[in-house]
C-alpha positions in Angstrom: 75.6 97.2 94.0 76.6 100.4 92.4 77.0 98.4 89.0 73.7 96.8 89.4 72.1 100.3 89.9 73.4 101.3 86.5 72.2 98.0 84.9 68.8 98.5 86.4 68.6 102.1 85.2 69.5 100.8 81.7 66.8 98.2 81.8 64.2 100.7 82.8 65.2 103.1 80.1 65.2 100.4 77.5 61.7 99.3 78.5 60.7 103.0 78.3 61.9 103.2 74.6 65.0 105.3 75.4 67.6 103.1 73.8 70.4 105.7 73.7 70.1 106.6 77.3 69.9 102.9 78.1 73.2 102.5 76.3 74.6 105.2 78.4 73.6 103.3 81.6 75.1 100.1 80.3 78.4 101.9 79.3 78.4 103.4 82.9 78.0 100.0 84.3 80.9 98.5 82.2 82.9 101.5 83.0 82.5 101.2 86.7 83.3 97.5 86.4 86.6 98.4 84.8 87.3 101.0 87.3 86.4 98.8 90.2 88.7 96.1 88.9 91.6 98.6 88.7 91.3 100.4 92.1 90.1 97.4 94.1 93.1 95.3 92.8 95.4 98.2 93.9 93.8 98.2 97.3 94.3 94.4 97.6 97.9 94.8 96.5 98.4 97.4 99.1 96.8 95.3 101.8 99.1 92.3 100.8 102.2 94.5 100.9 101.2 95.8 104.4 100.7 92.3 105.6 104.0 91.1 104.2 105.9 94.0 105.8 104.3 94.0 109.2 103.0 90.2 109.4 99.6 91.6 110.6 96.2 92.6 109.2 95.1 94.1 112.4 94.6 97.9 112.1 95.1 98.3 115.9 98.8 97.1 115.4 99.7 99.4 112.4 100.2 103.2 112.1 103.0 105.4 110.8 103.7 103.3 107.7 103.9 106.4 105.5 107.4 107.1 106.7 108.8 103.7 105.9 106.6 102.8 103.0 105.9 106.0 101.1 105.3 104.3 97.7 102.8 101.9 99.1 101.1 104.6 101.1 100.7 107.0 98.2 99.4 104.2 95.8 97.0 103.0 98.5 95.7 106.5 99.0 95.2 107.0 95.4 93.2 103.7 95.2 91.1 104.9 98.2 90.4 108.2 96.6 89.3 106.4 93.4 87.0 104.1 95.5 85.6 107.2 97.1 84.8 108.7 93.7 86.9 111.7 94.3 87.9 113.7 91.2 89.9 113.4 89.1 90.1 109.7 89.6 88.3 107.0 87.7 85.7 106.1 90.3 84.3 109.7 90.1 83.8 109.5 86.3 82.0 106.3 86.3 79.8 107.1 89.4 79.0 110.5 87.8 77.6 108.6 84.8 75.6 106.3 87.0 74.1 109.3 88.9 73.2 110.7 85.4 71.6 107.5 84.4 69.4 107.5 87.6 68.5 111.2 86.9 67.5 110.3 83.3 65.2 107.5 84.7 63.4 110.1 86.8 63.1 112.5 83.9 62.0 110.2 81.0 60.2 107.2 82.5 56.7 108.1 83.6 55.6 104.8 85.1 54.2 105.0 88.6 56.8 104.9 91.4 59.8 104.7 89.0 60.8 108.3 89.5 60.7 108.1 93.3 62.6 104.7 93.0 65.3 106.5 91.0 65.6 109.3 93.5 65.9 106.9 96.4 68.5 104.9 94.4 70.5 108.1 94.0 70.2 108.9 97.8 71.4 105.4 98.7 74.3 105.7 96.2 75.2 109.0 98.0 74.9 107.3 101.4 77.1 104.5 100.3 79.7 107.0 99.2 79.6 108.7 102.6 80.0 105.3 104.4 82.9 104.4 102.1 84.5 107.7 102.9 84.5 106.8 106.7 85.8 103.4 105.8 88.8 104.5 103.7 89.6 107.5 105.9 89.9 105.0 108.7 92.0 102.5 106.6 94.4 105.1 105.3 94.6 107.2 108.5 94.9 104.4 111.0 97.4 102.4 108.8 99.8 105.1 107.4 99.5 108.1 109.7 100.3 108.8 113.3 102.8 106.7 115.3 103.5 103.0 114.9 101.4 100.9 117.4 103.8 97.9 117.3 107.4 97.1 116.7 106.5 95.4 113.4 105.0 98.5 112.1 107.9 100.6 113.3 110.4 98.4 111.5 108.5 97.9 108.2 110.3 98.4 105.0 109.2 99.3 101.5 108.8 96.6 98.9 111.1 96.0 96.0 111.1 97.6 92.6 108.8 95.1 90.8 106.1 95.3 93.4 106.3 99.2 93.3 106.1 99.1 89.5 102.8 97.1 89.7 101.3 99.4 92.2 102.4 102.6 90.4 101.0 101.2 87.2 97.6 100.6 88.6 97.7 104.1 90.4 98.4 105.8 87.0 95.5 103.8 85.5 93.2 105.3 88.3 94.3 108.7 87.2 94.3 108.2 83.3 90.8 106.4 83.3 89.4 109.4 85.2 90.8 111.8 82.7 89.7 110.2 79.5 86.0 108.9 80.1 85.0 109.7 76.5 87.8 107.4 75.1 86.7 104.6 77.4 83.1 105.0 76.4 84.0 104.9 72.8 85.8 101.6 73.4 82.7 100.3 75.1 80.4 101.5 72.4 80.4 98.2 70.5 79.0 96.5 73.6 76.3 99.0 74.2 75.3 99.0 70.5 75.0 95.1 70.5 72.7 95.3 73.5 70.5 98.2 72.8 71.0 98.7 69.0 72.3 102.4 69.1 75.3 104.3 70.4 74.9 105.7 73.9 74.3 109.4 74.3 77.0 111.6 75.9 80.1 110.2 73.9 81.9 113.3 72.4 84.2 113.2 69.5 87.3 114.4 71.4 88.4 113.1 74.8 89.4 116.5 75.7 85.9 117.9 75.4 84.5 115.7 78.1 81.1 113.8 78.4 77.8 115.4 77.6 74.4 114.0 78.7 71.6 115.7 76.8 69.0 113.5 78.4 69.2 115.5 81.6 68.0 118.8 82.7 70.3 121.5 81.3 72.5 119.0 79.5 74.9 118.2 82.2 78.5 117.5 81.2 81.7 116.1 82.7 85.0 118.0 81.9 87.7 115.8 83.6 90.6 117.8 82.2 89.0 121.1 83.1 88.2 119.7 86.6 91.8 118.6 87.0 93.1 122.0 85.9 90.8 123.7 88.4 91.8 121.4 91.2 95.5 122.1 90.4 94.8 125.9 90.2 93.1 125.8 93.6 96.0 123.9 95.1 98.7 126.2 93.7 96.7 129.3 94.9 96.5 127.8 98.4 100.3 127.2 98.4 100.9 130.8 97.3 98.6 132.2 100.0 100.1 130.0 102.7 103.6 131.2 101.5 102.5 134.8 101.6 101.1 134.5 105.1 104.1 132.4 106.3 106.5 135.2 105.4 104.6 137.7 107.6 104.6 135.5 110.6 107.4 133.3 112.2 106.3 129.8 112.6 107.7 127.9 115.7 108.1 124.1 115.3 107.9 122.0 118.5 106.6 118.7 119.7 102.9 118.1 120.0 101.6 119.4 123.4 100.1 116.6 125.5 99.6 118.3 128.8 103.2 117.7 129.7 103.0 113.9 129.1 105.1 112.3 126.5 102.9 111.4 123.5 102.6 107.6 122.9 100.8 105.5 120.3 98.2 104.5 123.0 97.0 108.1 123.1 96.1 108.3 119.4 92.8 107.2 117.7 92.3 103.6 117.1 90.3 101.9 114.6 87.6 101.0 117.1 87.4 104.5 118.4 87.3 106.1 115.0 84.3 104.0 113.9 82.4 104.4 117.1 80.2 107.3 115.9 79.1 105.3 112.9 78.3 102.3 114.9 76.2 104.3 117.2 74.3 105.9 114.2 73.4 102.6 112.8 73.1 100.7 116.0 69.5 99.8 115.3 70.6 98.0 112.2 74.0 96.4 112.9 73.3 95.6 116.7 76.8 96.2 118.1 77.8 94.3 121.2 79.8 96.2 123.7 81.6 95.0 126.8 83.3 97.5 129.3 85.2 96.3 132.3 86.7 98.6 134.8 89.3 97.4 137.4 89.9 99.5 140.4 92.3 99.4 143.4 91.7 100.6 146.9 88.5 102.6 145.9 86.3 103.3 143.0 88.3 106.5 142.3 91.6 104.7 141.6 91.1 102.9 138.2 93.9 100.4 137.5 92.7 98.9 134.2 89.9 99.4 131.6 88.9 96.7 129.1 86.6 97.6 126.2 85.5 95.2 123.6 83.0 95.7 120.7 81.8 93.3 118.1 79.0 93.2 115.4 76.3 90.6 115.3 76.3 88.6 111.9 72.8 89.6 111.2 72.7 88.0 107.7 74.3 84.8 109.0 71.8 84.7 111.8 68.5 85.4 110.0 69.3 84.4 106.5 72.2 82.0 106.1 71.7 80.2 109.4 68.0 79.2 108.8 68.7 78.2 105.2 71.7 76.2 106.4 69.6 74.4 109.1 66.8 73.7 106.6 69.3 72.3 104.1 70.7 70.0 106.8 67.2 68.7 107.7 66.6 67.9 104.1 69.9 66.1 103.9 68.9 64.1 107.0 65.7 63.0 105.3 67.6 62.0 102.1 70.0 60.0 104.3 67.0 58.1 105.6 66.0 57.1 102.1 69.6 56.6 100.8 70.6 54.2 103.5 72.6 51.7 101.4 70.1 48.9 101.9 69.4 46.8 98.8 66.0 45.8 100.2 65.0 49.4 100.6 66.0 50.2 97.0 64.1 47.2 95.7 61.0 48.5 97.7 61.4 52.0 96.1 61.5 50.4 92.6 58.3 48.3 93.5 56.5 51.4 94.8 57.5 53.4 91.7 56.2 50.6 89.3 52.9 50.6 91.3 52.6 54.3 91.0 53.4 54.3 87.3 50.8 51.5 86.6 48.2 53.3 88.6 48.8 56.5 86.7 48.9 54.7 83.3 45.4 53.2 84.0 
């Protein structure tokens, strides 16, 4: 969907006689396709590694894998950050270009409704980023942090050196592609030129100088190296301040206080509980089904067991794929009535076709 937003912006800009800006939209779409292939492949590799180590794909049975699988956890976290479009990773660079393409549509295309559509597309892109943040925070937090929720998660071991090399290679690509977007855009320039006839705006001569988009208000620019240095500086400053305050006070290390009760994995957040606020927020769209059963003993005040189940209705399957599938089956039944294997029926079809042809020819 994000890639198609960039392609749509490029088509609108091309029809509005802004070929250079249209080339930037095409380059942004191609750049995001490349980035998507890199970080999504790394996410799938991480998911396969977790399944191989724990023999489970259920988030409710995972947890605490960062201790036993630090390489997998670090690479999976980098891929999640890239998918969330966090700087300085590659997903941020390409989504920033897509945002700029939508802004240029609103500024340079005066057709009725196009500017509002571009603004709404930008809002939906931001909303998708927020929902992706919830998704990947849940995936990383529930899988790698906290305590193991099963014996398989507690006994999981890291993968071998070859698997680690592949994951680290893709993780490095997530970082490098986010630091050198001008170089990537120059490599994609022949494709943009072949489609719109000119080079895309915003490609600078040096990969250190970043990307400039002169078609937007105030000539917005992306400086990935400067952004990385700023983030590193902020991190170092935070560590220095923490060290300075830590020397003034004595820190006491102890177990997590849990009202005097031993902390167990059953007491920490689960995948279902983490996603509950989002399910309630979009309940009018996704139609969640909830089932709560409370078992008591002696009286209603003594609860012996609580069972809670939640599921989402497959809306597209019910209202789109299901009706289309039913219609297709009805058509097949009609075809089967005609294609029944009887030679007499086939001769009758030929006779009827000849009569129709003769009638039309006259």
